[in-house]
VEXDREN-2710 file (C-alpha; in Angstrom, 1 decimal):
% VEXDREN-2710
k/r/px/py/pz
1/MET/-50.9/-40.3/11.8
2/SER/-48.4/-37.9/10.2
3/ARG/-49.3/-34.2/9.5
4/PRO/-48.8/-32.9/6.0
5/ALA/-45.9/-30.4/5.6
6/ARG/-47.0/-26.8/5.9
7/GLY/-45.5/-24.2/3.5
8/PHE/-45.6/-20.4/3.4
9/THR/-48.9/-18.8/2.5
10/LEU/-48.9/-16.0/-0.1
11/VAL/-49.5/-13.4/2.5
12/GLU/-46.5/-14.6/4.6
13/LEU/-44.3/-14.6/1.5
14/LEU/-45.3/-11.1/0.6
15/VAL/-44.6/-9.9/4.1
16/VAL/-41.1/-11.5/4.0
17/ILE/-40.4/-9.8/0.6
18/ALA/-41.6/-6.5/2.0
19/ILE/-39.3/-6.8/5.0
20/ILE/-36.3/-7.6/2.8
21/GLY/-37.2/-4.6/0.6
22/VAL/-37.3/-2.3/3.6
23/LEU/-33.9/-3.6/4.9
24/ILE/-32.3/-3.1/1.5
25/ALA/-33.7/0.5/1.3
26/LEU/-32.3/1.2/4.8
27/LEU/-28.9/-0.4/3.9
28/LEU/-28.3/1.3/0.5
29/PRO/-27.8/4.9/1.8
30/ALA/-25.3/3.6/4.4
31/VAL/-23.4/1.7/1.7
32/GLN/-23.4/4.8/-0.5
33/GLN/-22.2/7.0/2.3
34/ALA/-19.4/4.5/3.1
35/ARG/-18.3/4.5/-0.5
36/GLU/-18.3/8.3/-0.7
37/ALA/-16.3/8.5/2.6
38/ALA/-13.7/6.2/1.0
39/ARG/-13.6/8.3/-2.2
40/ARG/-13.3/11.5/-0.2
41/MET/-10.4/10.0/1.8
42/GLN/-8.7/8.9/-1.5
43/CYS/-9.2/12.5/-2.8
44/THR/-7.6/13.8/0.4
45/ASN/-4.6/11.5/0.1
46/GLN/-4.1/12.6/-3.6
47/MET/-4.1/16.2/-2.5
48/LYS/-1.6/15.5/0.2
49/GLN/0.7/14.0/-2.4
50/LEU/0.3/17.1/-4.6
51/GLY/1.2/19.2/-1.6
52/LEU/4.3/17.2/-1.0
53/ALA/5.3/17.6/-4.7
54/MET/4.6/21.3/-4.4
55/HIS/6.9/21.7/-1.4
56/ASN/9.6/19.7/-3.1
57/TYR/9.3/22.0/-6.2
58/HIS/9.6/25.0/-3.9
59/ASP/12.7/23.6/-2.2
60/THR/14.3/23.1/-5.6
61/PHE/13.3/26.4/-7.4
62/GLY/12.5/28.7/-4.5
63/GLN/8.9/29.3/-5.5
64/LEU/5.7/27.5/-6.3
65/PRO/5.3/26.3/-9.9
66/PRO/3.9/29.0/-12.2
67/CYS/1.7/29.0/-15.3
68/ASN/2.4/31.0/-18.5
69/SER/-0.9/30.7/-20.3
70/ASP/-1.6/34.4/-20.4
71/LEU/1.8/35.7/-21.6
72/SER/2.1/36.9/-25.2
73/GLY/4.4/36.0/-28.0
74/SER/7.1/33.4/-27.7
75/GLN/6.8/33.5/-23.9
76/ARG/3.4/32.0/-24.1
77/ARG/3.8/28.3/-24.1
78/GLU/0.6/27.2/-22.3
79/TRP/2.4/25.2/-19.7
80/GLY/0.5/25.0/-16.4
81/TRP/1.7/24.2/-12.9
82/ALA/0.8/20.5/-13.0
83/PRO/3.3/19.2/-15.6
84/ARG/6.1/21.0/-13.7
85/ILE/5.7/19.0/-10.6
86/MET/5.6/15.5/-12.2
87/ALA/9.3/14.8/-11.4
88/HIS/8.4/15.4/-7.7
89/MET/5.6/12.9/-7.6
90/GLU/7.3/9.8/-8.9
91/GLN/6.4/10.5/-12.5
92/SER/9.8/11.1/-13.9
93/ALA/9.1/8.8/-16.8
94/ILE/6.6/11.4/-18.0
95/PHE/8.5/14.5/-16.9
96/ASP/11.7/13.5/-18.6
97/GLN/9.9/13.4/-22.0
98/LEU/8.4/16.9/-21.7
99/ASP/10.3/19.6/-23.5
100/PHE/9.5/22.9/-21.8
101/THR/11.5/24.8/-24.3
102/LYS/8.7/24.1/-26.8
103/PRO/5.0/24.9/-26.5
104/ALA/2.9/22.4/-24.6
105/TRP/0.8/21.8/-27.8
106/ASP/3.9/20.8/-29.8
107/ARG/3.2/17.7/-31.9
108/PRO/4.4/16.2/-35.2
109/SER/2.7/17.1/-38.5
110/GLY/0.1/14.6/-39.6
111/TRP/-0.9/14.0/-36.0
112/ASN/-3.8/11.6/-35.4
113/VAL/-5.2/10.1/-32.2
114/SER/-3.8/6.6/-33.0
115/MET/-0.4/8.0/-32.3
116/MET/-1.3/8.1/-28.6
117/ASP/-0.6/4.4/-28.5
118/ASP/2.6/4.5/-30.5
119/PRO/5.6/4.5/-28.2
120/SER/7.9/5.8/-30.9
121/VAL/5.9/9.1/-31.0
122/ILE/7.1/11.4/-28.3
123/CYS/5.8/14.9/-28.1
124/ASN/4.4/17.4/-25.6
125/TYR/0.9/17.2/-26.8
126/LYS/0.7/13.5/-26.3
127/PHE/1.1/14.0/-22.6
128/MET/-1.3/17.0/-22.6
129/ARG/-4.0/14.7/-23.9
130/MET/-3.1/11.7/-21.8
131/GLU/-5.1/11.0/-18.6
132/HIS/-3.3/11.6/-15.4
133/PRO/-5.3/9.8/-12.6
134/GLN/-3.5/11.6/-9.8
135/PHE/-5.3/14.7/-10.8
136/HIS/-8.8/13.1/-11.0
137/CYS/-11.1/13.1/-7.9
138/PRO/-12.6/9.6/-7.5
139/SER/-16.0/11.1/-6.8
140/ASN/-16.1/12.9/-10.1
141/SER/-17.5/10.7/-12.9
142/GLN/-16.9/13.4/-15.5
143/SER/-13.1/13.7/-15.3
144/HIS/-12.0/11.0/-17.6
145/ALA/-12.3/12.6/-21.0
146/ALA/-10.1/15.1/-22.8
147/ALA/-11.8/18.3/-24.1
148/VAL/-11.0/21.5/-26.0
149/GLN/-9.8/24.2/-23.7
150/HIS/-9.6/28.0/-23.8
151/ASP/-7.6/29.3/-26.7
152/PHE/-7.4/25.8/-28.3
153/ASP/-9.1/24.7/-31.4
154/PRO/-11.0/21.4/-32.1
155/GLY/-8.6/18.6/-32.4
156/TRP/-6.4/19.9/-29.6
157/GLU/-8.2/18.3/-26.7
158/ILE/-6.5/18.3/-23.2
159/SER/-6.9/16.0/-20.2
160/GLU/-9.0/17.4/-17.4
161/SER/-7.9/18.1/-13.9
162/ASP/-10.0/18.2/-10.7
163/TYR/-7.5/20.2/-8.7
164/ALA/-7.1/23.9/-9.3
165/ALA/-4.5/26.4/-8.1
166/ASN/-5.6/29.3/-5.8
167/ILE/-5.4/32.4/-8.0
168/GLY/-7.0/34.6/-5.4
169/ASP/-10.0/36.2/-3.8
170/TYR/-11.1/38.1/-6.9
171/PRO/-14.3/40.1/-6.8
172/ASN/-17.6/39.0/-8.2
173/GLU/-20.4/41.3/-9.4
174/THR/-20.9/42.6/-5.9
175/GLY/-17.3/43.9/-5.8
176/ILE/-16.3/41.8/-2.8
177/ALA/-12.5/41.1/-2.3
178/GLY/-9.7/42.6/-4.3
179/VAL/-7.7/42.4/-7.5
180/GLY/-4.1/41.7/-8.2
181/VAL/-1.3/44.2/-8.9
182/THR/0.6/45.0/-12.1
183/ALA/4.3/44.3/-12.2
184/THR/7.0/43.9/-14.7
185/ASN/8.5/40.5/-15.6
186/ALA/11.1/40.1/-18.3
187/GLY/10.0/43.4/-19.9
188/ASN/6.3/42.5/-19.9
189/ASP/3.6/44.0/-17.7
190/ILE/2.0/41.1/-15.9
191/LEU/-0.8/40.8/-13.3
192/ILE/0.4/39.4/-9.9
193/PRO/-2.6/37.7/-8.4
194/ARG/-3.6/37.9/-4.7
195/GLY/-3.4/34.1/-4.6
196/VAL/-0.3/31.9/-4.8
197/ILE/-0.2/30.8/-8.5
198/GLY/-0.9/33.0/-11.5
199/THR/-1.2/32.6/-15.2
200/MET/1.6/35.0/-16.1
201/ASP/4.6/33.1/-14.8
202/TYR/3.9/33.9/-11.2
203/GLY/4.4/31.3/-8.4
204/ALA/4.6/32.7/-4.9
205/LYS/7.5/32.2/-2.5
206/PHE/6.5/30.9/0.9
207/ALA/8.1/34.0/2.4
208/GLU/5.5/36.1/0.5
209/ILE/2.6/34.3/2.1
210/ASN/2.3/36.7/5.0
211/ASP/-1.1/35.5/6.1
212/GLY/0.5/32.2/7.1
213/LEU/0.9/28.9/5.2
214/SER/-1.8/27.3/7.4
215/HIS/-4.3/30.1/6.6
216/THR/-3.8/30.2/2.8
217/TYR/-5.1/27.8/0.1
218/LEU/-2.7/26.3/-2.3
219/LEU/-5.1/24.1/-4.3
220/GLY/-8.8/23.4/-4.1
221/GLU/-11.1/21.0/-5.9
222/CYS/-12.7/21.9/-9.2
223/VAL/-14.7/20.1/-11.9
224/GLY/-12.5/20.4/-14.9
225/ALA/-15.2/19.2/-17.3
226/TRP/-17.2/22.3/-16.4
227/SER/-14.5/24.9/-17.2
228/ASN/-12.3/25.5/-20.2
229/TRP/-9.7/27.0/-17.9
230/GLN/-9.2/23.9/-15.7
231/ASN/-7.0/21.2/-17.3
232/TRP/-3.9/19.2/-16.6
233/GLY/-1.5/20.7/-19.1
234/ALA/-2.1/24.4/-20.0
235/GLU/-3.7/25.9/-16.9
236/CYS/-5.9/25.1/-13.9
237/PHE/-6.9/27.8/-11.5
238/ALA/-9.9/28.9/-9.5
239/ASN/-11.0/31.9/-7.4
240/THR/-13.3/32.4/-4.4
241/ALA/-15.7/35.0/-6.1
242/PHE/-18.6/32.6/-5.5
243/PRO/-19.3/30.1/-2.7
244/ILE/-18.0/26.5/-2.9
245/ASN/-20.2/24.3/-5.2
246/HIS/-21.8/27.5/-6.7
247/ARG/-24.6/26.5/-9.1
248/ASN/-23.5/22.8/-9.3
249/ARG/-27.0/21.7/-10.1
250/GLU/-27.2/24.0/-13.2
251/PHE/-23.9/22.6/-14.5
252/LEU/-25.2/19.1/-14.0
253/GLN/-28.4/20.0/-15.9
254/GLY/-26.4/21.7/-18.7
255/THR/-28.0/25.2/-18.0
256/LEU/-24.4/26.5/-17.4
257/GLY/-21.4/25.4/-19.4
258/PRO/-17.6/25.5/-19.6
259/THR/-17.2/28.2/-22.2
260/VAL/-16.4/31.9/-22.0
261/ALA/-20.1/32.7/-21.8
262/HIS/-20.2/31.4/-18.2
263/TRP/-16.6/32.0/-17.2
264/ARG/-17.5/33.8/-14.0
265/GLU/-19.3/30.8/-12.7
266/ASN/-17.1/28.0/-14.0
267/ILE/-13.7/29.1/-12.7
268/ASN/-14.7/28.5/-9.1
269/PHE/-13.9/25.8/-6.5
270/ARG/-16.4/23.0/-6.5
271/SER/-16.6/19.2/-6.1
272/PHE/-18.9/16.2/-6.3
273/HIS/-18.5/15.6/-2.6
274/PRO/-21.8/16.3/-0.8
275/GLY/-21.7/19.6/1.1
276/GLY/-18.3/21.0/0.3
277/ALA/-14.9/20.4/-1.2
278/ASN/-11.3/19.5/-0.2
279/PHE/-8.7/22.2/0.0
280/LEU/-4.9/21.8/0.2
281/LEU/-3.3/24.5/2.4
282/CYS/0.1/25.9/1.8
283/ASP/1.5/24.1/4.8
284/GLY/0.6/20.7/3.1
285/SER/-2.5/19.9/5.2
286/VAL/-5.9/19.2/3.6
287/ARG/-9.2/20.4/5.0
288/PHE/-12.8/19.8/3.9
289/LEU/-14.6/23.1/3.7
290/PRO/-18.4/23.2/3.8
291/GLU/-20.3/25.0/1.0
292/THR/-22.2/26.9/3.8
293/MET/-18.9/28.5/5.1
294/ASP/-19.0/32.2/5.9
295/GLY/-18.1/34.2/2.8
296/ALA/-15.6/36.5/4.4
297/ALA/-13.7/33.6/6.0
298/TYR/-13.8/31.6/2.8
299/ARG/-12.3/34.5/0.7
300/ALA/-9.7/35.3/3.4
301/GLY/-8.1/31.9/2.8
302/ALA/-7.5/32.8/-0.9
303/SER/-5.3/35.9/-0.4
304/ARG/-1.7/35.3/0.5
305/SER/-1.1/38.7/2.1
306/GLY/-4.5/40.3/2.7
307/GLY/-4.1/40.8/6.4
308/GLU/-7.8/40.0/6.9
309/VAL/-9.3/40.2/10.4
310/VAL/-11.1/36.9/9.7
311/GLN/-8.2/34.4/9.4
312/GLY/-9.0/31.8/6.9
313/PHE/-11.4/29.2/8.4
314/GLN/-10.6/29.0/12.1
END
């Protein structure tokens, strides 16, 4: 006499479903961590490519690429450091169409956004607004939109950048660190920063980095969408006045914003990587620095010739 086939009971089915749910819950964090590790590695590789381009630029011009966003009169053309290195990172097709004798915002009269897709329209502003993926951290979901920047009006949006030049270890409200020095350049009084790239046509020579190339930041991560001073075309800099990832949660929640009202907080180094951010050193290497890093050591890496006792992040 044959026995009838026996199926799952409801209790057994629920137990199996519960076990599968637990396994998925255990697996998801591991998958997310693996994806973030891959994104961080991609970010590291992008910064290494930027470092190579910076070194090639220095070999050609004898200094790091400057920015002239804070000069006055005809000398102020709002060109940042990023457009200047495009020829050194296999982007000659873009670089050859940039006219650095004209302002970065130069565009034809009657401009409208539809001209972005018109190959017959060639102007500086078109490339200022265009996305440049090499300057976007893959972990940052907010880096893919152009936005109005400092000293620009609505209708003049610029592509964001997630990599900021080291302008120095400027003091915060507690007075920690130092300020730059005033010098004369082409008849103008300009501020020479304590970092390696300034906004008044200053780009350091490697010979001026007396603290050592391996002890000094060249670039660090930022979140361009959270600062009106961090973009691809006009300027992109940050300082070490506050710790890495300072008040990230409040920027995410919208309590703090990119405008001048919160400029002290939004021109700092930060990232979407958990626990810290990537930094490109002047020797071309990239290191991930934790947000819990000692403050004195963190600031020491931002001055090119500070002679600090605490050397960078050893």
